N, C-alpha and C positions, 0 to 999 in steps of 0.2 A: 385328520385323514392323512395317512402315510402310505406311499406306494414303495414297496420293498423289492419288487421284481426288477431284474436288470434287463431282461429281454422283452417281456411283455410288461411294459411299465405304465401304461395309461389305460385304465379300465373303467367303463361306466356301467352301472347296474341300474335296472329299471326300478324306478321309484314312483310313488304316487305323486300326483300334482302338487299337493301341499308340501311334500318333502323336497321336491325339485325346486320350489321357490325359496327354500331356506339357504342362507349364505354360510360360508365358512371363510371369513375374510382375512384371517391371519394364521400363521403356524400355531397349531393347537387351539384354534378357534378365536381366542380373544387376547387382550393385552396382558392378562395375567398368566397366559399359556396354560389355562386350566384343563384344556382338552375335554370340556364338558359342554354338551348342548342339550336342550330339551327335546330335540327331535329324536325319533326312534326309527330304526330300519324295519322294513317289512320282514316277515319270516322267510319268505322265498325271494331269492335274488336271481336275476337272469342277465347274462352278458349281452350287451347291446352293441358295443364297438370296442376296439382296442388299437393302440398305436405303439409300435416298436421305437422307442426313443433312444436305444443304444445303452450300453453299459455305462454307468456314471463314472466320472474320473475325480474322485474326491481329493482335496488338498493334502489330507492326512489319512492313510489307509492302514495304519498299523497300530492305532490305539483308540479304543471306543470313547475315551474322554475327549478326543480331539476330532473325531471323524463326524463332523456336523453335516456333511453333504454326501453321505454314502448312498442316498436315494433321492429320487425326484420328490419334491415337497410342494404339491399344488395348493392353491386356494381357490374359492369359487364364490361367485356372486352374480345374481341376475341371469342365471342360466349359462354362465360362461366359466370354463375352467382355465386358470392361469398357471402355466407350468414353467418353472425356472429350469435352466440347463447349464451344468458346468462343462458340458461337452460341446454344445452349440454356441455357448456364450450369449444366451438369449432368454427372453420370456416369450412364450407363445400362448395365444388365447385359442381355446377350442370350444366349439359349440357343444354343450352338454348333451343335447338331444341327438345330434348326428355325428359328433366327432370331427366335423369340418374345422379346418384351420381358419380362424377369423382374421388374425394377424400375427406377425412375429416381429419383435424388436431385437436387434442384435447390438449388444454392447461391445466394448473394446477389451473384454476379459470375461472369464467365467462368472456366471451368476449362480452363487452357491447356496443362497438362502431363499426361503419362500417369500414371495412378494406380500405386500399388504394392499388390500383393495377396499375402497370406500369412496362414496360421493363421486362416482364415475371416473375415479382416477386409480392408478396402479403405481405403487412405489417399490423400488427394489434397489439393491446395492450389487456392486460388481468389483472383481479384482482390478478393474481399471481405476479404482479409488473414488468413484462417484456414487452418489445417491440420485437415482432417476425417478422422475414423475412423468408418466405417459397417460394418454386418454384411454380409458377402459374400453370404449367402443371401437376405436380405430387404431390404437397403438401409437399415435402421433406423439412426439416428444413435447411435453409442456415446459419442462426445465430440468436441469441437472445441477447438482451442487457437489463440489469436491470436498472430501473429508479433510485433507491436509490444508494447512493455512495457505493463504494466497502468497505469502512472502517466500514460500518454498517452491522452487522450480518443479514442474511436473515430471520428475525423473521416471524413467522406465527401466525395468530389469526383467529377467526371465523368472517367472513364477510358475512352477508346475508346467514347464514346457511352453509357456505363453509369455509374450512380451507385455507385461502388465505394470501397474503403478508400483512405485517404491513403497507406497502406503495402501495396499489393497484393502478394500472394505469388507471385513469379515465379522463385524458386529451387526447381526441380523436386525432389520428395522422393526420397530414396534410403533404403532400409532396410539396416542392418548390425546383425546380432545382435538386440538388443531395443531398438534406437534408431532413430528416424526423424530425418533431417537435412533441413532446408529453409531458405529465406531469404525476406525480404520487404523492401520499400521501393524507391523509384525514384530519390530525390534524396539524395545523401550529406549535403548541408547541412541536411536535415531528419531525418536518421537512417535508416540502412539496417542490417539485422540478419541474422545467420546463427544458426540455432538447432539444439539437439539436444533431442529430445523422447522421453520414454518411450513406446514403441510400445503398451504395454498401457493405461496410465492417461492419457496426454496431458500429464503433468507435465513442465515445462521443466527440463531438466538443466543447460543453460547457454544463454546468449544473448550473442553477440558483437556489440557496437556499435562496436568499434574499427575495423571495416572502413570506417566512414564517413569517416575521415580517416587516411591513411597518409603519414607524413613522407617526402619524397624518394622517393616511389614511382613517379614517372613521369619517364622520360628522354626529352626532346623537344628537338631542335636542340641537342644537346650540354649541356643544362641539366637539373638535377633539380628536380622540383616535387612538391608534395603532390597526392594524389588520393584519391578514395573509390571503393569497389567495390560497387555495388548488385548483389545476386545476380540473375543473369539466365541461366537455362539449367538443365540437369539436374546436380545434385550427383552426385558419383561417389566411390567408394572405391578409391584407387590406392595400392598398397604398403600402408603402415600409416597413411596420411593421408587426410583428407577433402579433396577437390578441389571448389572452388566456382567455376563459370564466372561471368563478369561481362560478357556481351555481347562487345563488341569488345576488351575487355582480356584479357590472359593470365590464366588461372585462378590463384586463390589457393589455398594449402593451409593447413589448420587441424588442430591436434591434436584428434582426435575425443573425447578424454576431457575436455579443458578449454576447447576452443574457441579456444585461443591461436593467433594468426596466425603463420605462418612468415615469415622475412624475405622481403620482396616487392619486386620491381622489374618494371615493365611497360616493354617496349621499344617505341619508336615509330620508324617509318620507312616509306618508300614503296617500298623495294626488294623484290624478289620473295623474297629470302632472309630478310627480317625476320620474327621470330616474330609471329604474329597471333592474337588472341583470337577466340573464337566462342562460341556458346551451348551447344556440345556438347563434351564431353571423353570419352575412353574409352581403354581399354588393358588391361593385366594387372598382375601384381605388380612387373614390371621396367620396362615402357615404357608411355608414354601419348602420345596425339595430340590436338592441338587446332589448328584452322585450317590443316590441311595440313602442320604441322610435328611431328616426333617428338621426344620428350624421354625422359629416364630418371627413374625414381622415386628412384634413389640414385646417388651418385657412382660406385659400382662398376659399375652397369648402363651408365652413360654410357661408361666406359672400354672396355667391350666393343665399342662401335660403332667401326668402322674410319673412318679419315679419308677425306674426299671422299664422292662420291655412293654410295648404297647401293641396290641393286635391290630390288624387292618380294620376289623369290624369296629373296634372301640374308637379308633382314630377317625373313621368315617362318621360315627355318631357325633364326635367332638366337633368335626368340621361341618356337620350338617349335610354331608354328601353321601353318595352310595359307596359301597365297597369297590365297585368297578372303577369309579373315579379315582380312588386312592391307588388302586393297583396300577392304573394307567399313569398316574403321576409319578410313582416311584420306580416304574419300569425302566 
């Protein structure tokens, strides 16, 4: 569910009771960011209520591979719509039936990524550098966990005209089992971090700082060079690994149990066939997409792909999905 209007930005359409009970708990529905649900919309839709949330204020508004928060990205559960705001620095809960505000929680920086909702809790990250957990019914704070290590002072700086953390959290959270994964930091030279946090207590399970410098990770003009990977975009669970987008760089993969980074190499080039990074990844257990290119989660999955061009219809059959699912995935 993606709202792209900037003036009329929150719209509810009449749905049958069975549909209204269905949840959309994460950005693009699930931890794989598949964008696929078994629910179907009715043929006729009718506007019930609307809210003017104001024009979004994205962190990057000049490149589609970086502009992760160009629109409001709500999630829904139990008859409530949870809407993040990079303008109001908040998450607001709306009653789906009436549009009434149930609660609003204001962080200390823009909330640029869709929340995650499950088990009567809502998790989200902010440019203030924290992962928050609030009560889904009341918005009361349960806990918050800082992304940067505790031995680093909580420095502040101006970020997009706000006084925010020196390590803003722009690795969009994903929930898998009892663990929330997210990331923070902008500049590898000053430390960037990927984290796994206990979804119940907020305790840090692991924090990977090695993504700040990866030896021979960038291939440019035929030469290898070191690079860092600041988390930028929605984390995803693909196959049995954690995928971490890094803006224009190809996503990195980490062991979800330890945080250890898989062997990494980002490819550079100006040709249309060159793999490209972006702020979003998505797929299923076998295949994933980023920046318009398709990849396999395992060597065996890659071997199933035929040589040469592959039509959307044939790829959908290979994945056991509909053509619409593939079209949404690669959009």
